[in-house]
VOGU-3710 file (C-alpha; in Angstrom, 3 decimals, decimal comma):
1> mdagtllhal> 0,000/0,000/0,000  1,461/3,343/-1,025  1,806/6,210/1,463  -1,101/8,260/0,058  -3,562/5,359/0,213  -2,484/4,439/3,746  -2,864/8,023/4,917  -6,320/8,276/3,354  -7,409/4,994/4,972  -6,135/6,111/8,380
11> niayelttla> -7,952/9,437/8,090  -11,221/7,660/7,251  -10,698/5,310/10,207  -10,086/8,310/12,443  -13,287/10,018/11,229  -15,267/6,855/11,943  -13,688/6,572/15,392  -14,503/10,184/16,230  -18,092/9,715/15,106  -18,500/6,501/17,115
21> lttlglavvf> -17,012/8,105/20,213  -19,254/11,179/20,108  -22,391/9,189/19,195  -22,072/6,464/21,818  -23,559/8,464/24,694  -26,629/9,469/22,690  -27,011/5,904/21,427  -27,222/4,720/25,043  -29,758/7,370/26,105  -31,888/7,500/22,955
31> gllgvmnmah> -31,578/3,849/21,986  -32,294/2,372/25,421  -34,483/5,007/27,084  -36,112/6,645/24,060  -34,997/10,084/25,274  -33,722/12,412/22,548  -31,248/14,347/24,670  -30,726/17,589/22,748  -28,044/18,586/25,269  -25,875/15,626/24,266
41> gefvmigaya> -23,445/17,829/22,349  -23,130/20,167/25,311  -22,000/17,288/27,523  -19,282/16,616/24,919  -18,466/20,332/25,194  -18,176/20,034/28,993  -15,574/17,312/28,538  -13,567/19,511/26,194  -13,725/22,485/28,574  -12,592/20,236/31,418
51> mvavqqwgwp> -9,307/20,047/29,498  -9,296/23,844/29,159  -9,925/24,210/32,894  -7,142/21,903/34,074  -4,745/23,560/31,633  -5,621/26,978/33,096  -5,247/25,699/36,636  -1,871/24,128/35,900  -3,080/20,602/36,675  -1,916/17,542/34,720
61> latalplala> -4,062/17,041/31,620  -4,854/13,496/32,766  -6,969/14,941/35,615  -9,447/16,306/33,052  -11,029/12,879/32,554  -12,060/12,232/36,186  -13,107/15,895/36,466  -15,341/15,651/33,380  -16,801/12,318/34,497  -17,640/13,705/37,939
71> vcaalgwvve> -19,241/16,879/36,567  -21,212/14,997/33,898  -22,368/12,358/36,389  -23,652/15,016/38,801  -25,341/17,027/36,055  -26,747/13,868/34,445  -28,321/12,726/37,711  -29,896/16,139/38,308  -31,161/16,427/34,724  -32,661/12,938/34,710
81> rwlvrplyar> -34,240/13,297/38,149  -35,738/16,765/37,824  -36,095/17,400/34,079  -36,330/14,165/32,096  -38,083/11,780/34,496  -41,366/13,723/34,686  -41,434/13,837/30,861  -40,664/10,203/29,920  -44,171/9,752/28,497  -43,969/13,058/26,584
91> pfdtllatwa> -41,065/12,762/24,116  -41,679/16,095/22,382  -41,654/17,930/25,712  -38,434/16,116/26,618  -36,869/17,285/23,369  -37,833/20,899/24,068  -36,689/20,741/27,684  -33,269/19,317/26,825  -32,893/21,850/23,987  -33,448/24,635/26,522
101> lamlmrktve> -30,908/22,943/28,801  -28,406/22,906/25,917  -28,777/26,665/25,413  -28,346/27,267/29,151  -25,176/25,171/29,220  -23,726/27,013/26,210  -24,440/30,424/27,718  -22,918/29,353/31,031  -19,707/28,288/29,295  -19,674/31,558/27,326
111> aiwgrgyrni> -19,997/33,510/30,580  -17,007/31,672/32,084  -14,628/31,292/29,130  -16,016/33,653/26,487  -16,910/32,886/22,880  -13,386/32,595/21,504  -11,658/29,421/20,412  -9,424/27,527/22,814  -6,688/25,011/22,053  -5,035/22,440/24,277
121> estvaapvml> -1,272/22,771/24,389  -0,050/19,199/24,339  2,578/16,968/22,769  0,120/14,144/22,075  0,006/15,021/18,371  3,629/13,917/17,891  3,786/11,585/14,865  5,015/8,015/14,611  6,220/6,356/11,434  4,057/3,677/9,821
131> gdtpypayrl> 6,469/2,510/7,174  7,245/5,713/5,306  4,062/7,472/6,492  4,081/9,725/9,582  0,820/9,722/11,549  -0,144/11,232/14,946  0,351/8,653/17,675  -2,579/10,028/19,690  -4,978/9,389/16,823  -3,831/5,770/16,636
141> almagtllll> -4,232/5,379/20,403  -7,685/6,957/20,220  -8,788/4,516/17,518  -7,530/1,523/19,496  -9,049/2,777/22,752  -12,440/3,374/21,154  -12,531/-0,169/19,762  -11,696/-1,546/23,210  -14,403/0,609/24,802  -17,038/-0,590/22,326
151> aalfiwyrrs> -16,020/-4,203/22,887  -16,161/-3,777/26,674  -19,609/-2,173/26,531  -20,896/-4,937/24,269  -19,633/-7,648/26,625  -21,072/-5,790/29,625  -24,453/-5,352/27,940  -24,715/-8,961/26,758  -23,023/-10,851/29,601  -23,302/-8,968/32,894
161> paglrvramv> -26,230/-9,113/35,355  -26,566/-5,324/35,088  -26,786/-5,579/31,308  -29,467/-8,251/31,691  -31,515/-5,913/33,892  -31,158/-3,109/31,333  -32,336/-5,411/28,524  -35,294/-6,478/30,644  -36,218/-2,859/31,363  -35,979/-1,925/27,688
171> gnpvlaqalg> -37,881/-4,974/26,466  -40,788/-4,828/28,930  -40,514/-2,255/31,751  -43,771/-3,305/33,417  -42,730/-6,958/33,624  -39,226/-5,973/34,743  -40,669/-3,919/37,586  -42,964/-6,808/38,535  -39,874/-9,034/38,790  -38,349/-6,661/41,332
181> intrrlasqt> -36,113/-4,572/39,083  -36,025/-0,937/40,150  -36,601/0,452/36,649  -36,646/4,067/37,819  -33,189/3,831/39,352  -31,900/1,778/36,411  -33,154/4,372/33,918  -31,424/7,091/35,937  -28,157/5,145/35,947  -28,419/4,525/32,196
191> fvvgvmlaga> -28,939/8,232/31,527  -25,970/9,133/33,727  -23,749/6,620/31,921  -24,808/8,117/28,580  -23,850/11,672/29,530  -20,608/10,465/31,143  -19,665/8,808/27,844  -20,351/12,126/26,091  -18,119/13,970/28,562  -15,344/11,408/28,150
201> agvllaplvr> -15,547/11,845/24,371  -15,049/15,586/24,791  -11,943/15,058/26,920  -10,399/12,595/24,492  -11,036/14,776/21,442  -10,032/18,091/23,048  -6,335/17,944/22,036  -7,370/17,443/18,393  -10,091/20,075/17,889  -10,711/23,775/18,337
211> iepgigldyl> -12,828/24,267/21,435  -15,627/26,832/21,581  -19,100/26,988/23,184  -20,928/25,933/20,012  -18,828/22,824/19,461  -21,558/20,516/20,695  -24,093/21,294/17,975  -22,123/19,557/15,215  -21,648/16,487/17,393  -25,378/16,350/18,166
221> ldaffvlvvg> -26,357/16,524/14,487  -23,861/13,854/13,457  -24,999/11,579/16,292  -28,643/12,063/15,326  -27,899/11,192/11,691  -26,074/8,021/12,785  -29,062/6,856/14,830  -31,514/7,725/12,037  -29,593/5,580/9,559  -28,548/2,759/11,869
231> glgtlggfag> -31,657/2,419/14,002  -32,096/2,359/17,749  -31,147/-0,117/20,419  -28,710/-2,477/18,676  -24,948/-2,589/18,280  -25,412/-3,506/14,618  -27,485/-0,394/14,054  -24,899/1,754/15,806  -22,033/0,307/13,765  -24,029/0,509/10,525
241> gvgviggsqa> -24,978/4,123/11,130  -21,396/5,092/11,941  -20,158/3,316/8,824  -22,690/4,841/6,433  -22,633/8,393/7,804  -18,961/8,579/8,702  -17,782/6,823/5,571  -19,942/8,891/3,232  -18,947/12,153/4,863  -15,237/11,306/4,934
251> vmssvsgqts> -15,118/10,189/1,290  -17,159/13,092/-0,076  -15,274/15,636/2,025  -11,955/14,391/0,669  -13,236/14,482/-2,921  -15,419/17,607/-3,054  -14,927/19,464/0,237  -16,570/19,651/3,653  -19,811/21,213/2,387  -20,414/18,352/-0,033
261> gyavvlvisi> -19,815/15,866/2,772  -22,482/17,478/4,953  -24,886/17,645/1,996  -24,516/13,923/1,261  -25,088/13,044/4,925  -28,236/15,168/4,997  -29,607/13,561/1,815  -28,900/10,046/3,124  -30,638/10,809/6,420  -33,694/12,247/4,676
271> lflwlkpdgl> -33,939/9,175/2,434  -33,768/6,865/5,445  -36,433/8,866/7,297  -38,655/8,606/4,225  -38,008/5,054/2,996  -36,714/3,190/6,069  -37,650/5,113/9,219  -36,620/2,248/11,535  -33,044/2,379/10,232  -30,828/-0,510/9,191
281> fsrlgrr> -30,998/-2,628/12,377  -33,555/-1,265/14,797  -34,617/-3,083/17,932  -37,781/-0,986/17,868  -38,467/-1,918/14,278  -38,619/-5,639/15,105  -41,308/-5,365/17,745
//
């Protein structure tokens, strides 16, 4: 494989990894709970600003991850308990409420750090040689780590007692509650895990992106498109959505520019909403 082809393949793999990482939290919340969390992108933003904060405070950058996880867990519990839980049976109201929350979170970040762009000063972008092709080592580590995370979550969901309780709650919440499963607490924990995954994604991507208060909106749209195409509630749907959306956007962007990539993604999503609204592999579509 020549250097140009290898570099192009690695860049596509990186785009797919980034998309999977930023979509995973919404896939957990929307796919398992049916809650379209419009503040998902803002939780990714919180993770990125955790890196900004520890850099300003002079702390090691590694402390940003536990800081972001703690902040997102606390916010996620409060949001689920006082905002989302009373609206579980009213999905449109949940969408509006979390959209308002997203705007509040953006304005809060603007008040603290301003509207300007921030960058993380780090040496993680140092390249390594793959044959004759230099490539950032951090990107390679990010791709490997994301694959391990997805594998671990799959094993946890399919093999662990907690995963069994989640599947029971999703499949038939009334029966699960009758069997003694505390579905209210389990739903809260699932929501918290989803927003913590979003925050972790923000931390991991912060050294590679420009950080500003509106960064979360792009991540929300991309995540929504992935779930539209792939379907809800299955790993196959998640992987299929990431592959179709991420692959199409990466290829078209490299050929015709970023605008063409976004246009193709939008057209694909509209076609799926029209012709196959349940997505490629939807748990909901098989009921």
